[in-house]
PDB file of the backbone (N, CA, C, O) and the ligand in Angstrom, with CONECT records:
HET     ZN  A 101       1
ATOM      1  N   UNK A   1      10.957 -23.862  93.027  1.00  0.00           N
ATOM      2  CA  UNK A   1      11.501 -23.615  92.069  1.00  0.00           C
ATOM      3  C   UNK A   1      13.157 -23.740  92.334  1.00  0.00           C
ATOM      4  O   UNK A   1      13.664 -23.311  93.370  1.00  0.00           O
ATOM      5  N   UNK A   2      13.833 -24.298  91.406  1.00  0.00           N
ATOM      6  CA  UNK A   2      15.173 -24.438  91.802  1.00  0.00           C
ATOM      7  C   UNK A   2      16.031 -23.119  91.417  1.00  0.00           C
ATOM      8  O   UNK A   2      16.008 -22.683  90.266  1.00  0.00           O
ATOM      9  N   UNK A   3      16.735 -22.553  92.371  1.00  0.00           N
ATOM     10  CA  UNK A   3      17.543 -21.565  92.114  1.00  0.00           C
ATOM     11  C   UNK A   3      18.577 -21.559  91.058  1.00  0.00           C
ATOM     12  O   UNK A   3      19.258 -22.583  91.003  1.00  0.00           O
ATOM     13  N   UNK A   4      18.842 -20.609  90.195  1.00  0.00           N
ATOM     14  CA  UNK A   4      19.821 -20.635  89.203  1.00  0.00           C
ATOM     15  C   UNK A   4      21.216 -20.384  89.752  1.00  0.00           C
ATOM     16  O   UNK A   4      21.472 -19.261  90.187  1.00  0.00           O
ATOM     17  N   UNK A   5      22.181 -21.389  89.765  1.00  0.00           N
ATOM     18  CA  UNK A   5      23.276 -20.971  90.356  1.00  0.00           C
ATOM     19  C   UNK A   5      24.136 -19.994  89.643  1.00  0.00           C
ATOM     20  O   UNK A   5      24.916 -19.361  90.355  1.00  0.00           O
ATOM     21  N   UNK A   6      24.138 -19.765  88.412  1.00  0.00           N
ATOM     22  CA  UNK A   6      24.662 -18.567  87.842  1.00  0.00           C
ATOM     23  C   UNK A   6      24.084 -17.330  88.277  1.00  0.00           C
ATOM     24  O   UNK A   6      24.858 -16.376  88.351  1.00  0.00           O
ATOM     25  N   UNK A   7      22.764 -17.132  88.611  1.00  0.00           N
ATOM     26  CA  UNK A   7      22.192 -16.024  89.158  1.00  0.00           C
ATOM     27  C   UNK A   7      22.711 -15.726  90.534  1.00  0.00           C
ATOM     28  O   UNK A   7      23.003 -14.589  90.906  1.00  0.00           O
ATOM     29  N   UNK A   8      22.820 -16.904  91.336  1.00  0.00           N
ATOM     30  CA  UNK A   8      23.031 -16.874  92.643  1.00  0.00           C
ATOM     31  C   UNK A   8      24.691 -16.404  92.767  1.00  0.00           C
ATOM     32  O   UNK A   8      24.955 -15.709  93.748  1.00  0.00           O
ATOM     33  N   UNK A   9      25.641 -16.691  91.977  1.00  0.00           N
ATOM     34  CA  UNK A   9      26.791 -16.252  91.993  1.00  0.00           C
ATOM     35  C   UNK A   9      27.251 -14.768  91.449  1.00  0.00           C
ATOM     36  O   UNK A   9      28.179 -14.069  91.856  1.00  0.00           O
ATOM     37  N   UNK A  10      26.392 -14.535  90.495  1.00  0.00           N
ATOM     38  CA  UNK A  10      26.798 -13.152  89.730  1.00  0.00           C
ATOM     39  C   UNK A  10      25.747 -12.195  90.028  1.00  0.00           C
ATOM     40  O   UNK A  10      26.066 -11.019  90.203  1.00  0.00           O
ATOM     41  N   UNK A  11      24.487 -12.570  90.109  1.00  0.00           N
ATOM     42  CA  UNK A  11      23.383 -11.496  90.319  1.00  0.00           C
ATOM     43  C   UNK A  11      22.925 -11.163  88.845  1.00  0.00           C
ATOM     44  O   UNK A  11      22.181 -10.214  88.596  1.00  0.00           O
ATOM     45  N   UNK A  12      23.376 -11.931  87.987  1.00  0.00           N
ATOM     46  CA  UNK A  12      22.992 -11.529  86.417  1.00  0.00           C
ATOM     47  C   UNK A  12      22.069 -12.802  86.089  1.00  0.00           C
ATOM     48  O   UNK A  12      22.163 -13.832  86.756  1.00  0.00           O
ATOM     49  N   UNK A  13      21.209 -12.669  85.065  1.00  0.00           N
ATOM     50  CA  UNK A  13      20.316 -13.556  84.657  1.00  0.00           C
ATOM     51  C   UNK A  13      21.248 -14.318  83.328  1.00  0.00           C
ATOM     52  O   UNK A  13      21.954 -13.773  82.480  1.00  0.00           O
ATOM     53  N   UNK A  14      20.939 -15.736  83.530  1.00  0.00           N
ATOM     54  CA  UNK A  14      21.685 -16.572  82.487  1.00  0.00           C
ATOM     55  C   UNK A  14      20.690 -16.459  81.264  1.00  0.00           C
ATOM     56  O   UNK A  14      19.715 -15.708  81.270  1.00  0.00           O
ATOM     57  N   UNK A  15      21.011 -17.209  80.313  1.00  0.00           N
ATOM     58  CA  UNK A  15      19.988 -17.239  79.266  1.00  0.00           C
ATOM     59  C   UNK A  15      18.748 -17.961  79.459  1.00  0.00           C
ATOM     60  O   UNK A  15      17.829 -17.798  78.657  1.00  0.00           O
ATOM     61  N   UNK A  16      18.625 -18.813  80.534  1.00  0.00           N
ATOM     62  CA  UNK A  16      17.610 -19.785  80.913  1.00  0.00           C
ATOM     63  C   UNK A  16      16.847 -19.192  82.072  1.00  0.00           C
ATOM     64  O   UNK A  16      15.727 -19.641  82.320  1.00  0.00           O
ATOM     65  N   UNK A  17      17.342 -18.255  82.776  1.00  0.00           N
ATOM     66  CA  UNK A  17      16.634 -17.739  83.954  1.00  0.00           C
ATOM     67  C   UNK A  17      15.192 -17.320  83.695  1.00  0.00           C
ATOM     68  O   UNK A  17      15.033 -16.591  82.716  1.00  0.00           O
ATOM     69  N   UNK A  18      14.103 -17.657  84.408  1.00  0.00           N
ATOM     70  CA  UNK A  18      12.980 -17.417  84.184  1.00  0.00           C
ATOM     71  C   UNK A  18      12.145 -18.522  83.513  1.00  0.00           C
ATOM     72  O   UNK A  18      10.922 -18.480  83.373  1.00  0.00           O
ATOM     73  N   UNK A  19      12.956 -19.510  83.117  1.00  0.00           N
ATOM     74  CA  UNK A  19      12.381 -20.811  82.291  1.00  0.00           C
ATOM     75  C   UNK A  19      11.464 -21.571  83.111  1.00  0.00           C
ATOM     76  O   UNK A  19      10.509 -22.123  82.564  1.00  0.00           O
ATOM     77  N   UNK A  20      11.647 -21.670  84.407  1.00  0.00           N
ATOM     78  CA  UNK A  20      10.680 -22.488  85.269  1.00  0.00           C
ATOM     79  C   UNK A  20       9.580 -21.854  85.377  1.00  0.00           C
ATOM     80  O   UNK A  20       8.503 -22.417  85.184  1.00  0.00           O
ATOM     81  N   UNK A  21       9.709 -20.286  85.778  1.00  0.00           N
ATOM     82  CA  UNK A  21       8.439 -19.627  86.110  1.00  0.00           C
ATOM     83  C   UNK A  21       7.674 -19.622  84.588  1.00  0.00           C
ATOM     84  O   UNK A  21       6.450 -19.738  84.534  1.00  0.00           O
ATOM     85  N   UNK A  22       8.316 -19.510  83.629  1.00  0.00           N
ATOM     86  CA  UNK A  22       7.721 -19.472  82.272  1.00  0.00           C
ATOM     87  C   UNK A  22       6.825 -20.645  82.090  1.00  0.00           C
ATOM     88  O   UNK A  22       5.671 -20.460  81.704  1.00  0.00           O
ATOM     89  N   UNK A  23       7.325 -21.976  82.371  1.00  0.00           N
ATOM     90  CA  UNK A  23       6.554 -23.106  82.155  1.00  0.00           C
ATOM     91  C   UNK A  23       5.429 -23.213  83.090  1.00  0.00           C
ATOM     92  O   UNK A  23       4.400 -23.757  82.688  1.00  0.00           O
ATOM     93  N   UNK A  24       5.496 -22.773  84.263  1.00  0.00           N
ATOM     94  CA  UNK A  24       4.337 -22.709  85.378  1.00  0.00           C
ATOM     95  C   UNK A  24       3.317 -21.659  84.614  1.00  0.00           C
ATOM     96  O   UNK A  24       2.168 -22.047  84.404  1.00  0.00           O
ATOM     97  N   UNK A  25       3.659 -20.514  84.249  1.00  0.00           N
ATOM     98  CA  UNK A  25       2.685 -19.665  83.606  1.00  0.00           C
ATOM     99  C   UNK A  25       2.171 -20.100  82.331  1.00  0.00           C
ATOM    100  O   UNK A  25       1.116 -19.590  81.957  1.00  0.00           O
ATOM    101  N   UNK A  26       2.784 -21.028  81.541  1.00  0.00           N
ATOM    102  CA  UNK A  26       2.269 -21.507  80.274  1.00  0.00           C
ATOM    103  C   UNK A  26       1.266 -22.485  80.866  1.00  0.00           C
ATOM    104  O   UNK A  26       0.111 -22.389  80.452  1.00  0.00           O
ATOM    105  N   UNK A  27       1.529 -23.364  81.731  1.00  0.00           N
ATOM    106  CA  UNK A  27       0.602 -24.374  82.474  1.00  0.00           C
ATOM    107  C   UNK A  27      -0.591 -23.754  82.729  1.00  0.00           C
ATOM    108  O   UNK A  27      -1.659 -24.331  82.522  1.00  0.00           O
ATOM    109  N   UNK A  28      -0.521 -22.633  83.157  1.00  0.00           N
ATOM    110  CA  UNK A  28      -1.745 -21.762  83.776  1.00  0.00           C
ATOM    111  C   UNK A  28      -2.478 -21.134  82.593  1.00  0.00           C
ATOM    112  O   UNK A  28      -3.556 -20.568  82.773  1.00  0.00           O
ATOM    113  N   UNK A  29      -1.879 -21.230  81.310  1.00  0.00           N
ATOM    114  CA  UNK A  29      -2.562 -20.441  80.283  1.00  0.00           C
ATOM    115  C   UNK A  29      -2.318 -19.050  80.231  1.00  0.00           C
ATOM    116  O   UNK A  29      -3.009 -18.344  79.496  1.00  0.00           O
ATOM    117  N   UNK A  30      -1.321 -18.526  80.997  1.00  0.00           N
ATOM    118  CA  UNK A  30      -0.696 -17.135  80.991  1.00  0.00           C
ATOM    119  C   UNK A  30       0.139 -16.852  79.861  1.00  0.00           C
ATOM    120  O   UNK A  30       1.336 -16.797  80.145  1.00  0.00           O
ATOM    121  N   UNK A  31      -0.087 -16.702  78.934  1.00  0.00           N
ATOM    122  CA  UNK A  31       0.984 -16.704  77.766  1.00  0.00           C
ATOM    123  C   UNK A  31       1.842 -15.391  77.683  1.00  0.00           C
ATOM    124  O   UNK A  31       3.042 -15.348  77.412  1.00  0.00           O
ATOM    125  N   UNK A  32       1.180 -14.534  77.907  1.00  0.00           N
ATOM    126  CA  UNK A  32       1.790 -13.061  77.874  1.00  0.00           C
ATOM    127  C   UNK A  32       2.808 -12.931  79.108  1.00  0.00           C
ATOM    128  O   UNK A  32       3.932 -12.452  78.963  1.00  0.00           O
ATOM    129  N   UNK A  33       2.388 -13.330  80.154  1.00  0.00           N
ATOM    130  CA  UNK A  33       3.479 -13.579  81.248  1.00  0.00           C
ATOM    131  C   UNK A  33       4.478 -14.343  81.231  1.00  0.00           C
ATOM    132  O   UNK A  33       5.527 -14.083  81.822  1.00  0.00           O
ATOM    133  N   UNK A  34       4.232 -15.590  80.412  1.00  0.00           N
ATOM    134  CA  UNK A  34       5.134 -16.546  80.205  1.00  0.00           C
ATOM    135  C   UNK A  34       6.186 -15.922  79.311  1.00  0.00           C
ATOM    136  O   UNK A  34       7.387 -16.016  79.568  1.00  0.00           O
ATOM    137  N   UNK A  35       5.732 -15.316  78.308  1.00  0.00           N
ATOM    138  CA  UNK A  35       6.656 -14.715  77.334  1.00  0.00           C
ATOM    139  C   UNK A  35       7.670 -13.600  77.924  1.00  0.00           C
ATOM    140  O   UNK A  35       8.824 -13.548  77.500  1.00  0.00           O
ATOM    141  N   UNK A  36       7.200 -12.713  78.913  1.00  0.00           N
ATOM    142  CA  UNK A  36       8.078 -11.712  79.359  1.00  0.00           C
ATOM    143  C   UNK A  36       8.947 -12.379  80.308  1.00  0.00           C
ATOM    144  O   UNK A  36       9.946 -11.726  80.609  1.00  0.00           O
ATOM    145  N   UNK A  37       8.831 -13.428  80.814  1.00  0.00           N
ATOM    146  CA  UNK A  37       9.587 -13.968  82.000  1.00  0.00           C
ATOM    147  C   UNK A  37      10.801 -14.385  81.167  1.00  0.00           C
ATOM    148  O   UNK A  37      11.877 -14.237  81.746  1.00  0.00           O
ATOM    149  N   UNK A  38      10.840 -14.838  80.021  1.00  0.00           N
ATOM    150  CA  UNK A  38      12.155 -15.057  79.162  1.00  0.00           C
ATOM    151  C   UNK A  38      11.862 -14.788  77.830  1.00  0.00           C
ATOM    152  O   UNK A  38      11.515 -15.791  77.206  1.00  0.00           O
ATOM    153  N   UNK A  39      11.891 -13.813  77.235  1.00  0.00           N
ATOM    154  CA  UNK A  39      11.502 -13.773  75.718  1.00  0.00           C
ATOM    155  C   UNK A  39      12.290 -14.494  74.888  1.00  0.00           C
ATOM    156  O   UNK A  39      11.764 -15.099  73.955  1.00  0.00           O
ATOM    157  N   UNK A  40      13.604 -14.541  75.085  1.00  0.00           N
ATOM    158  CA  UNK A  40      14.586 -15.279  74.264  1.00  0.00           C
ATOM    159  C   UNK A  40      14.146 -16.858  74.305  1.00  0.00           C
ATOM    160  O   UNK A  40      14.000 -17.499  73.265  1.00  0.00           O
ATOM    161  N   UNK A  41      13.999 -17.276  75.270  1.00  0.00           N
ATOM    162  CA  UNK A  41      13.555 -18.653  75.479  1.00  0.00           C
ATOM    163  C   UNK A  41      12.089 -18.937  74.901  1.00  0.00           C
ATOM    164  O   UNK A  41      11.811 -19.985  74.318  1.00  0.00           O
ATOM    165  N   UNK A  42      11.248 -17.973  75.105  1.00  0.00           N
ATOM    166  CA  UNK A  42       9.838 -18.121  74.508  1.00  0.00           C
ATOM    167  C   UNK A  42       9.907 -18.204  73.023  1.00  0.00           C
ATOM    168  O   UNK A  42       9.121 -18.943  72.432  1.00  0.00           O
ATOM    169  N   UNK A  43      10.891 -17.420  72.305  1.00  0.00           N
ATOM    170  CA  UNK A  43      11.000 -17.451  70.839  1.00  0.00           C
ATOM    171  C   UNK A  43      11.762 -18.672  70.432  1.00  0.00           C
ATOM    172  O   UNK A  43      11.400 -19.431  69.534  1.00  0.00           O
ATOM    173  N   UNK A  44      12.915 -18.816  71.205  1.00  0.00           N
ATOM    174  CA  UNK A  44      13.821 -19.775  70.710  1.00  0.00           C
ATOM    175  C   UNK A  44      13.392 -21.193  70.734  1.00  0.00           C
ATOM    176  O   UNK A  44      13.487 -21.892  69.725  1.00  0.00           O
ATOM    177  N   UNK A  45      12.909 -21.652  71.891  1.00  0.00           N
ATOM    178  CA  UNK A  45      12.484 -23.002  72.238  1.00  0.00           C
ATOM    179  C   UNK A  45      11.674 -23.479  71.185  1.00  0.00           C
ATOM    180  O   UNK A  45      12.026 -24.530  70.651  1.00  0.00           O
ATOM    181  N   UNK A  46      10.581 -22.865  70.754  1.00  0.00           N
ATOM    182  CA  UNK A  46       9.615 -23.316  69.775  1.00  0.00           C
ATOM    183  C   UNK A  46      10.293 -23.517  68.499  1.00  0.00           C
ATOM    184  O   UNK A  46      10.117 -24.544  67.843  1.00  0.00           O
ATOM    185  N   UNK A  47      11.154 -22.459  68.081  1.00  0.00           N
ATOM    186  CA  UNK A  47      12.000 -22.513  66.947  1.00  0.00           C
ATOM    187  C   UNK A  47      12.874 -23.714  66.818  1.00  0.00           C
ATOM    188  O   UNK A  47      12.995 -24.404  65.805  1.00  0.00           O
ATOM    189  N   UNK A  48      13.453 -23.878  67.937  1.00  0.00           N
ATOM    190  CA  UNK A  48      14.526 -25.074  67.910  1.00  0.00           C
ATOM    191  C   UNK A  48      13.811 -26.390  67.928  1.00  0.00           C
ATOM    192  O   UNK A  48      14.342 -27.395  67.455  1.00  0.00           O
ATOM    193  N   UNK A  49      12.464 -26.408  68.535  1.00  0.00           N
ATOM    194  CA  UNK A  49      11.799 -27.770  68.356  1.00  0.00           C
ATOM    195  C   UNK A  49      11.223 -28.039  67.062  1.00  0.00           C
ATOM    196  O   UNK A  49      11.035 -29.193  66.678  1.00  0.00           O
ATOM    197  N   UNK A  50      10.907 -26.933  66.309  1.00  0.00           N
ATOM    198  CA  UNK A  50      10.451 -26.929  64.988  1.00  0.00           C
ATOM    199  C   UNK A  50      11.532 -27.545  63.949  1.00  0.00           C
ATOM    200  O   UNK A  50      11.355 -28.404  63.085  1.00  0.00           O
ATOM    201  N   UNK A  51      12.658 -26.869  64.286  1.00  0.00           N
ATOM    202  CA  UNK A  51      13.908 -27.183  63.537  1.00  0.00           C
ATOM    203  C   UNK A  51      14.560 -28.623  63.790  1.00  0.00           C
ATOM    204  O   UNK A  51      15.242 -29.197  62.941  1.00  0.00           O
ATOM    205  N   UNK A  52      14.277 -29.127  65.029  1.00  0.00           N
ATOM    206  CA  UNK A  52      14.612 -30.541  65.388  1.00  0.00           C
ATOM    207  C   UNK A  52      13.604 -31.512  64.809  1.00  0.00           C
ATOM    208  O   UNK A  52      14.010 -32.572  64.334  1.00  0.00           O
ATOM    209  N   UNK A  53      12.371 -31.227  64.820  1.00  0.00           N
ATOM    210  CA  UNK A  53      11.377 -32.057  64.139  1.00  0.00           C
ATOM    211  C   UNK A  53      11.657 -32.095  62.743  1.00  0.00           C
ATOM    212  O   UNK A  53      11.354 -33.154  62.194  1.00  0.00           O
ATOM    213  N   UNK A  54      12.171 -31.187  62.016  1.00  0.00           N
ATOM    214  CA  UNK A  54      12.472 -31.417  60.658  1.00  0.00           C
ATOM    215  C   UNK A  54      13.636 -32.133  60.309  1.00  0.00           C
ATOM    216  O   UNK A  54      13.623 -32.951  59.389  1.00  0.00           O
ATOM    217  N   UNK A  55      14.764 -31.854  61.058  1.00  0.00           N
ATOM    218  CA  UNK A  55      16.059 -32.378  60.712  1.00  0.00           C
ATOM    219  C   UNK A  55      16.482 -33.531  61.474  1.00  0.00           C
ATOM    220  O   UNK A  55      17.298 -34.335  61.024  1.00  0.00           O
ATOM    221  N   UNK A  56      15.857 -33.654  62.814  1.00  0.00           N
ATOM    222  CA  UNK A  56      16.151 -35.036  63.674  1.00  0.00           C
ATOM    223  C   UNK A  56      17.624 -35.154  63.954  1.00  0.00           C
ATOM    224  O   UNK A  56      18.039 -36.222  64.405  1.00  0.00           O
ATOM    225  N   UNK A  57      18.449 -34.162  63.730  1.00  0.00           N
ATOM    226  CA  UNK A  57      19.844 -34.408  64.440  1.00  0.00           C
ATOM    227  C   UNK A  57      20.321 -33.116  64.629  1.00  0.00           C
ATOM    228  O   UNK A  57      19.833 -32.104  64.125  1.00  0.00           O
ATOM    229  N   UNK A  58      21.501 -33.183  65.530  1.00  0.00           N
ATOM    230  CA  UNK A  58      22.190 -31.855  65.769  1.00  0.00           C
ATOM    231  C   UNK A  58      23.588 -31.733  65.435  1.00  0.00           C
ATOM    232  O   UNK A  58      24.490 -32.120  66.178  1.00  0.00           O
ATOM    233  N   UNK A  59      23.774 -31.141  64.207  1.00  0.00           N
ATOM    234  CA  UNK A  59      25.169 -31.035  63.559  1.00  0.00           C
ATOM    235  C   UNK A  59      26.082 -30.252  64.670  1.00  0.00           C
ATOM    236  O   UNK A  59      25.504 -29.555  65.504  1.00  0.00           O
ATOM    237  N   UNK A  60      27.424 -30.358  64.681  1.00  0.00           N
ATOM    238  CA  UNK A  60      28.266 -29.407  65.440  1.00  0.00           C
ATOM    239  C   UNK A  60      28.076 -28.017  65.132  1.00  0.00           C
ATOM    240  O   UNK A  60      28.241 -27.124  65.963  1.00  0.00           O
ATOM    241  N   UNK A  61      27.687 -27.810  63.790  1.00  0.00           N
ATOM    242  CA  UNK A  61      27.688 -26.558  63.411  1.00  0.00           C
ATOM    243  C   UNK A  61      26.153 -25.757  63.962  1.00  0.00           C
ATOM    244  O   UNK A  61      25.976 -24.590  64.313  1.00  0.00           O
ATOM    245  N   UNK A  62      25.398 -26.654  63.886  1.00  0.00           N
ATOM    246  CA  UNK A  62      23.967 -26.007  64.523  1.00  0.00           C
ATOM    247  C   UNK A  62      24.260 -25.846  65.997  1.00  0.00           C
ATOM    248  O   UNK A  62      23.858 -24.845  66.591  1.00  0.00           O
ATOM    249  N   UNK A  63      24.956 -26.809  66.618  1.00  0.00           N
ATOM    250  CA  UNK A  63      25.075 -26.713  68.092  1.00  0.00           C
ATOM    251  C   UNK A  63      25.863 -25.419  68.306  1.00  0.00           C
ATOM    252  O   UNK A  63      25.477 -24.667  69.201  1.00  0.00           O
ATOM    253  N   UNK A  64      26.791 -25.130  67.667  1.00  0.00           N
ATOM    254  CA  UNK A  64      27.627 -23.825  67.688  1.00  0.00           C
ATOM    255  C   UNK A  64      26.618 -22.517  67.435  1.00  0.00           C
ATOM    256  O   UNK A  64      26.722 -21.522  68.153  1.00  0.00           O
ATOM    257  N   UNK A  65      25.852 -22.578  66.598  1.00  0.00           N
ATOM    258  CA  UNK A  65      25.005 -21.664  66.386  1.00  0.00           C
ATOM    259  C   UNK A  65      23.929 -21.231  67.576  1.00  0.00           C
ATOM    260  O   UNK A  65      23.594 -20.086  67.877  1.00  0.00           O
ATOM    261  N   UNK A  66      23.491 -22.465  68.156  1.00  0.00           N
ATOM    262  CA  UNK A  66      22.620 -22.276  69.103  1.00  0.00           C
ATOM    263  C   UNK A  66      23.226 -21.689  70.317  1.00  0.00           C
ATOM    264  O   UNK A  66      22.773 -20.743  70.962  1.00  0.00           O
ATOM    265  N   UNK A  67      24.442 -22.445  70.584  1.00  0.00           N
ATOM    266  CA  UNK A  67      25.292 -21.709  71.647  1.00  0.00           C
ATOM    267  C   UNK A  67      25.653 -20.242  71.571  1.00  0.00           C
ATOM    268  O   UNK A  67      25.586 -19.481  72.537  1.00  0.00           O
ATOM    269  N   UNK A  68      26.043 -19.896  70.346  1.00  0.00           N
ATOM    270  CA  UNK A  68      26.311 -18.374  70.118  1.00  0.00           C
ATOM    271  C   UNK A  68      24.925 -17.460  70.200  1.00  0.00           C
ATOM    272  O   UNK A  68      24.914 -16.270  70.514  1.00  0.00           O
ATOM    273  N   UNK A  69      23.937 -18.134  69.907  1.00  0.00           N
ATOM    274  CA  UNK A  69      22.469 -17.236  70.046  1.00  0.00           C
ATOM    275  C   UNK A  69      22.314 -17.198  71.510  1.00  0.00           C
ATOM    276  O   UNK A  69      22.098 -16.082  71.982  1.00  0.00           O
ATOM    277  N   UNK A  70      22.390 -18.337  72.441  1.00  0.00           N
ATOM    278  CA  UNK A  70      22.164 -18.418  73.619  1.00  0.00           C
ATOM    279  C   UNK A  70      22.961 -17.456  74.496  1.00  0.00           C
ATOM    280  O   UNK A  70      22.454 -16.748  75.367  1.00  0.00           O
ATOM    281  N   UNK A  71      24.295 -17.499  74.173  1.00  0.00           N
ATOM    282  CA  UNK A  71      25.202 -16.585  74.922  1.00  0.00           C
ATOM    283  C   UNK A  71      24.962 -15.149  74.611  1.00  0.00           C
ATOM    284  O   UNK A  71      25.153 -14.306  75.487  1.00  0.00           O
ATOM    285  N   UNK A  72      24.540 -14.803  73.375  1.00  0.00           N
ATOM    286  CA  UNK A  72      24.312 -13.496  72.881  1.00  0.00           C
ATOM    287  C   UNK A  72      22.881 -13.033  73.759  1.00  0.00           C
ATOM    288  O   UNK A  72      22.798 -11.958  74.353  1.00  0.00           O
ATOM    289  N   UNK A  73      22.008 -13.854  73.724  1.00  0.00           N
ATOM    290  CA  UNK A  73      20.881 -13.581  74.534  1.00  0.00           C
ATOM    291  C   UNK A  73      21.100 -13.338  76.124  1.00  0.00           C
ATOM    292  O   UNK A  73      20.421 -12.514  76.736  1.00  0.00           O
ATOM    293  N   UNK A  74      22.060 -14.091  76.710  1.00  0.00           N
ATOM    294  CA  UNK A  74      22.230 -13.965  78.035  1.00  0.00           C
ATOM    295  C   UNK A  74      23.022 -12.709  78.183  1.00  0.00           C
ATOM    296  O   UNK A  74      22.978 -12.136  79.271  1.00  0.00           O
ATOM    297  N   UNK A  75      23.838 -12.149  77.083  1.00  0.00           N
ATOM    298  CA  UNK A  75      24.581 -10.679  77.404  1.00  0.00           C
ATOM    299  C   UNK A  75      23.480  -9.764  77.224  1.00  0.00           C
ATOM    300  O   UNK A  75      23.334  -8.896  78.084  1.00  0.00           O
ATOM    301  N   UNK A  76      22.533  -9.824  76.072  1.00  0.00           N
ATOM    302  CA  UNK A  76      21.566  -8.794  75.691  1.00  0.00           C
ATOM    303  C   UNK A  76      20.786  -8.563  76.874  1.00  0.00           C
ATOM    304  O   UNK A  76      20.645  -7.419  77.306  1.00  0.00           O
ATOM    305  N   UNK A  77      20.162  -9.771  77.546  1.00  0.00           N
ATOM    306  CA  UNK A  77      19.090  -9.402  78.612  1.00  0.00           C
ATOM    307  C   UNK A  77      19.610  -8.758  79.763  1.00  0.00           C
ATOM    308  O   UNK A  77      18.868  -8.033  80.425  1.00  0.00           O
ATOM    309  N   UNK A  78      20.907  -8.951  80.112  1.00  0.00           N
ATOM    310  CA  UNK A  78      21.461  -8.163  81.010  1.00  0.00           C
ATOM    311  C   UNK A  78      22.034  -6.720  80.864  1.00  0.00           C
ATOM    312  O   UNK A  78      22.461  -6.027  81.787  1.00  0.00           O
ATOM    313  N   UNK A  79      21.969  -6.395  79.573  1.00  0.00           N
ATOM    314  CA  UNK A  79      22.493  -4.871  79.032  1.00  0.00           C
ATOM    315  C   UNK A  79      21.173  -4.155  78.924  1.00  0.00           C
ATOM    316  O   UNK A  79      21.110  -3.002  79.350  1.00  0.00           O
ATOM    317  N   UNK A  80      20.091  -4.738  78.386  1.00  0.00           N
ATOM    318  CA  UNK A  80      18.824  -3.974  78.030  1.00  0.00           C
ATOM    319  C   UNK A  80      17.755  -4.589  78.901  1.00  0.00           C
ATOM    320  O   UNK A  80      17.623  -5.799  79.087  1.00  0.00           O
ATOM    321  N   UNK A  81      16.947  -3.559  79.455  1.00  0.00           N
ATOM    322  CA  UNK A  81      15.903  -3.923  80.348  1.00  0.00           C
ATOM    323  C   UNK A  81      14.781  -4.428  79.447  1.00  0.00           C
ATOM    324  O   UNK A  81      14.330  -3.599  78.657  1.00  0.00           O
ATOM    325  N   UNK A  82      14.341  -5.456  79.440  1.00  0.00           N
ATOM    326  CA  UNK A  82      13.473  -6.041  78.594  1.00  0.00           C
ATOM    327  C   UNK A  82      12.223  -6.374  79.559  1.00  0.00           C
ATOM    328  O   UNK A  82      12.209  -7.252  80.421  1.00  0.00           O
ATOM    329  N   UNK A  83      11.140  -5.458  79.223  1.00  0.00           N
ATOM    330  CA  UNK A  83       9.883  -5.399  80.103  1.00  0.00           C
ATOM    331  C   UNK A  83       8.722  -5.544  79.239  1.00  0.00           C
ATOM    332  O   UNK A  83       8.734  -5.110  78.087  1.00  0.00           O
ATOM    333  N   UNK A  84       7.739  -6.126  79.738  1.00  0.00           N
ATOM    334  CA  UNK A  84       6.397  -5.839  79.037  1.00  0.00           C
ATOM    335  C   UNK A  84       5.946  -4.316  78.735  1.00  0.00           C
ATOM    336  O   UNK A  84       6.280  -3.421  79.512  1.00  0.00           O
ATOM    337  N   UNK A  85       5.324  -4.104  77.803  1.00  0.00           N
ATOM    338  CA  UNK A  85       4.815  -2.871  77.342  1.00  0.00           C
ATOM    339  C   UNK A  85       4.001  -2.223  78.478  1.00  0.00           C
ATOM    340  O   UNK A  85       3.218  -2.988  79.041  1.00  0.00           O
ATOM    341  N   UNK A  86       4.046  -0.905  78.933  1.00  0.00           N
ATOM    342  CA  UNK A  86       3.142  -0.483  79.975  1.00  0.00           C
ATOM    343  C   UNK A  86       1.634  -0.404  79.671  1.00  0.00           C
ATOM    344  O   UNK A  86       0.846  -0.046  80.547  1.00  0.00           O
TER     345      UNK A  86
HETATM  346 ZN    ZN A 101      19.757 -18.587  85.294  1.00  0.00          ZN2+
END
C-alpha cells in the first residue's frame, strides 16, 4: 500500500485515506469492511460514476461541488469518530 502523504505529514485522514484498503476489501467481497474504511468514498464514488455515465462531462460548477463535498468529508471524518456499529 502506498502511504498517504497528507496523513504522514499531519496525522489526519484526507478524504481518500482508506481508499486502497477499501478496494482490496471489495475485491475480496468484504463489502461491509470496505464501506467502513472510507464511508464517504464508498458512497461518493458510485454516485460520481453514475453521474458521469449520465452526463459524460465535468463542468467547472460540478467540479467545485465535488471539491467542496470532498473537503467537507475530509474535515468531518477527522472531527467525528465514524466507526462500524458495535
Ligand atoms: Zn489520505
